[in-house]
N, C-alpha and C positions, 0 to 999 in steps of 0.2 A: 478527629472529626468522625462521627458515626455516619455510616451510609444509610440514607433514608430507606424505609421499608413500608410500602403501601400494599395492603392486602384487601381483597374484596371477599365479603362473606355473602354468598348468594342465598343463604337460608333455605326455606322450603319454597323456592321459586325455580322456574325453568325446568321443563321436562327435558328428556334426553335430546331431542332435536333442537330445542331452543337453546340449551346449554352449549351444544357444539357450535351452533351458529354464533352465539355471543363470543365464545372462545376464538373463533375464526376472525371475527371483527377486531377483537382485542389484539390478536397476534399482529395484524396489519397496522393497527393504530399505534401500538406501543413499541414497535420495532426500533424506533429512534428515541426511546425514552431517556437514554443517557444514564447518568450516575445514580441509579435508584434500583433497589430490589423490588420486585413485583410478585404478588401471589394472588391466586383466586381459589377460594374454597367452595366447592360445589357439593350437591347432594350425592349420596352414595351411589344412586342409580347411574348418574352421569360421570362418575369419577374417572373411570378407565377411559371413556371416550374423550373427555375433555383433556386428560393427560396425553392421549395419543395426538389430539389436534394441536396441542401446545408443545409437543416434543421438539427439542432443538431450538425453542424460542427463548426469550428472556423472561418468560413468565412461569413461575413455579406453581404447582397445583397441590391443593391440600383438601383434607376432609374437615368436616365441621364438628366431629365428635368421634370418640372411639371407646371401646370397653377395655378394662385392664387385663382381662384374662386372654391368653394366647388363642384358646379355642374352647369349645364346650357347648353345653346345652343352654345357650343364652339367646333365645329367639329374638331376632330383630336387631342384634348388635353386630358391630364390625370390629375386627381386631387390627392391631398395628401391622401385622403381617399382611392382612388383606389390603390395607391402604397402600403399603409399599408395593405389593404385587400389581396393583392397579396403575402404578407409575407415578404415584404422588409422594411427596416428601414432607409436606406440612400437615399440621393438625391443630385445630382450635380446641382448647380445653377450658372448661369452667365458664363458658359464655353465660351471661346473665339469664338468658332464656333457658339454658340447661339447669341453672341453679334455682330459678324462681318459678318456672313452669313445670319442670320435671323433678324438682326436689333434690338435685345433686348437692351433696354436702362438701365441705372443705376436705374431709377424709376421702370422699370419692374422687375428687379432683387430684388429690395427692397420688392416689393409686394409679390413676390414668397417666399422670405425668411420669411416674416411675416406669410404666410400661412403654410409653412413647420414647423416652430417653434410652431405655434399654434396647429398643428396636432400631434406634438410629433416626427416628423421625425428628423434625424440627418443630417444637411445640410453641404455640402462641397461648400464653396463660392470661386469661381475662380476669380482671378484678374491678370492683366498683360498688358504689353505695346506692341504696334506695333514696327517694326524695325525702322520706321522713327521717332517714338517718342523717342526711345532709342538714336538714332543718334543725335537727337536734345536736348538731356539732359533732357528729360521730364519724365523719368521713374518714379521718385518719385511723380511728380504731378499727373500722370495718376493713379498710384496705390493708392495714397491718396484719390483721387476723388472716385474711385470705393469702397474702404474700408469704407470711411466715409459715402457715400450714403447708403450703406447697413447696417451699424452698429451704426451710430451716434444716440444719444438720446434713446438708448435701455438700459433697466436695465442690470446691470453687469451679472446677472445670465443667461440672454438670450444670451449675447455675448459669454459667456463661453461654450455654447452648439454648437458653430459653429467651424468647421475646415476651415481654410483658405488655398487655394491652389494658390501659385504664379506660373503662367504659362506665361512666356514671349511668346507672340504670334509668334514671329519670330523663336521660337524653337519647335513649335508644328507640328509634322509630317514632319519636314524638314530634320531631321538628325542632325541639329544643336542643340547644348546644351549650355546653359549658363555655364561658368566655375563654379566650386564649390565656388570660391571667389565672382564671380558676383552674384550668387544665394544667398550666405550668406549675402552679403551687403543688398540686397532687403528684405530678411527675417528678418534681424535685424531691418531694417527700419519699416517693418510691425509690429513687436513686440512692438516697441516704440510707434507706432501709436495706437495700441490696448490698451496700458497702458494709453494713454491720453483719449481714448474713454470710457474705463471701469475703470480699476485700475491695479496696478502692479501685484497683485496676479493673476488676471484673465489672464493678458498678459503672465505670466510665465507658465500658465497651458495650454493655447490654443496651439493646434498643427498646424504648418504651413508646408504644403506639398510643394514639388517642382514638377512641371509638365512641360514637354517639351523634348521629345526624351530621356526619361529615359530608360536605357537598362542595361543589366548585366555588360557591360564594364565600365560604369561610376557611377553606384549606390553607390559603396563603398566610392568614393571620395566625393560625394554629402552628403551622410549620416554622414560623419565624421565631418561636420560643426555643430557648436553648436545650431544654430537656424533652421536647417533643420530637421524636425521631421518625415518625411515620403515622399511618392511620390504618385502622381496621374499619372498612367502609361497608355499610349495609345497603340501603336502598339505592344510593347513587352508583353502586357497583353493578347494577342491573342494566344500566344504559352505557353503551360503549363510549359515547361522547362525553358523558359526565365523568366516568371513571378515568378516561384519558386526561381530562383537565386536572383531576385530582392528582394523578401520577405525575403530571407535568406542572406541579405547583411552582409558584414564583415567589421571589423575594427573599430567599435564604442565601 
């Protein structure tokens, strides 16, 4: 049985003081969360302060992006070493907003994943299709391309360190959510793909999160599905009470 992993992605919300205040609320609210791994991924400005606030708690802290070079003349970027030095251990890579707003390619995501794993960070690899790709029946083709580009030809022990987050782009920030059945179908497809890239044992251990308008009203149905092992939560992660309810999902 895979241990559930619920992570909040705060995106470009919460200034420094607001982020620390939310972290303080979550520390208290989730202290009794039980058998679930929890993470929050904040903006770079708040990263060290949030990590300090959550130090010693049951909530891991992560960054929302990173660059693949260790250092250099890359204005505006942050490195794996910087993330670790801030006290964080998670990093989101390949989020749809990075791919579709900022033009990141599969090759870019692969290089970032290389750097994250080499540094000892725990990466959350995001994959997912656009609405036109789903309507055209290309969901599996798109997801296969993204997963294979990031994970193909890696040692099985490296693949095992990755969390995959399936985020249908059409459901991110739109209020639309894939049905539990739609999400389960893609999660099961990803798990079979992971088995072919690594092995069955690794594929059974890797956690695959669902992301895309996850909220208290739909989390129980999603988490009841056998291949959905957690959630990468956007808007609902910005309110302590909503995120608490998601972390404390029911019915599994």
